[in-house]
C-alpha positions as a printed Julia matrix, in Angstrom:
114×3 Matrix{Float64}:
 -85.75  -47.8   -100.69
 -86.51  -44.49   -98.69
 -87.42  -46.52   -95.81
 -84.21  -46.42   -94.79
 -81.5   -43.65   -94.76
 -78.98  -46.55   -96.24
 -80.46  -47.53   -98.86
 -81.18  -44.33  -100.43
 -78.21  -43.82   -99.79
 -76.49  -46.33  -102.59
 -79.66  -46.15  -103.87
 -78.76  -41.94  -104.51
 -75.07  -43.03  -104.81
 -75.99  -45.23  -108.24
 -77.91  -42.47  -109.28
 -75.08  -40.73  -109.7
 -72.99  -43.29  -111.55
 -75.32  -43.71  -114.56
 -75.12  -39.6   -115.24
 -71.79  -40.14  -114.96
 -71.6   -43.53  -117.63
 -73.96  -42.89  -119.3
 -74.5   -40.18  -122.64
 -78.17  -38.63  -123.36
 -79.23  -39.7   -126.34
 -77.75  -43.04  -125.76
 -79.05  -46.22  -126.1
 -77.79  -48.94  -123.39
 -80.34  -51.8   -122.39
 -78.09  -53.8   -120.93
 -76.76  -51.06  -117.91
 -80.85  -50.22  -118.23
 -81.48  -53.78  -117.2
 -78.59  -54.28  -114.59
 -80.14  -51.07  -113.14
 -83.99  -52.35  -112.89
 -82.23  -55.28  -111.08
 -79.81  -53.59  -108.5
 -83.02  -51.3   -107.18
 -84.59  -55.14  -107.63
 -82.59  -56.09  -105.25
 -81.44  -53.35  -102.77
 -85.41  -52.59  -101.76
 -85.46  -55.74  -100.85
 -82.3   -56.29   -99.35
 -82.51  -54.85   -95.08
 -78.61  -54.49   -94.9
 -74.94  -54.79   -97.61
 -76.41  -52.34   -99.42
 -72.58  -51.19  -100.16
 -71.89  -54.48  -100.99
 -74.65  -54.25  -103.3
 -73.54  -51.72  -104.81
 -70.42  -52.49  -105.67
 -71.73  -55.22  -106.99
 -73.67  -53.13  -109.3
 -70.34  -51.51  -110.28
 -68.22  -54.16  -111.15
 -70.47  -55.47  -113.13
 -71.01  -52.55  -115.03
 -67.87  -53.09  -116.2
 -68.67  -56.01  -118.65
 -71.15  -53.77  -120.66
 -69.23  -50.75  -120.58
 -66.52  -52.7   -122.08
 -63.97  -51.74  -119.14
 -64.16  -55.1   -117.32
 -60.37  -55.71  -116.49
 -58.77  -59.7   -116.82
 -58.93  -61.58  -113.81
 -59.09  -65.27  -115.17
 -56.08  -65.27  -117.12
 -52.96  -63.97  -117.97
 -52.61  -60.61  -119.86
 -48.98  -61.09  -120.12
 -49.15  -64.91  -121.7
 -52.07  -65.7   -121.29
 -52.05  -68.76  -119.2
 -55.26  -69.6   -116.26
 -54.88  -68.24  -113.16
 -56.2   -69.89  -109.92
 -57.15  -68.44  -106.81
 -56.13  -65.68  -105.89
 -52.48  -66.04  -106.46
 -51.9   -63.23  -108.86
 -50.36  -59.41  -108.9
 -52.81  -56.92  -110.65
 -51.87  -55.08  -112.87
 -53.6   -51.36  -113.29
 -51.74  -50.77  -116.14
 -51.54  -54.06  -118.25
 -55.61  -53.84  -117.27
 -55.34  -57.4   -115.13
 -54.21  -60.28  -113.11
 -50.17  -61.17  -114.03
 -49.15  -64.45  -113.36
 -46.37  -65.49  -111.37
 -43.52  -66.26  -113.99
 -44.8   -62.17  -115.85
 -44.28  -60.76  -112.52
 -41.04  -62.02  -111.73
 -40.01  -60.3   -115.9
 -42.47  -57.44  -116.39
 -41.67  -54.47  -114.1
 -44.52  -53.88  -111.88
 -45.05  -50.25  -111.27
 -45.94  -49.47  -107.21
 -49.79  -48.49  -108.11
 -50.34  -52.0   -109.31
 -49.02  -53.8   -105.6
 -51.8   -54.97  -104.92
 -51.58  -58.71  -104.42
 -53.88  -60.9   -104.0
 -52.52  -64.16  -102.14
């Protein structure tokens, strides 16, 4: 891991992230397994270390119980196809086109995937 500076920095960022999300004396076997997998993948990679790190962050959200809903509208439950929705931070996930017109969207929620 220490052979490339970018690889080392991504690994260090992962460790710093773990220090923030994991409570001492609290077992987190899924996060542990994900961390081992991250280290195995990044040690074999030649580039795209930031992408690998971002993937780790996103996957960890699921195990932390804070993964935003991206497959169905958080307001009405309708399936969201593709990337045609607005992501609402306040609502905790995507809003379909129908609910986007109904719900008042805050300025911070205007991350639009089209």
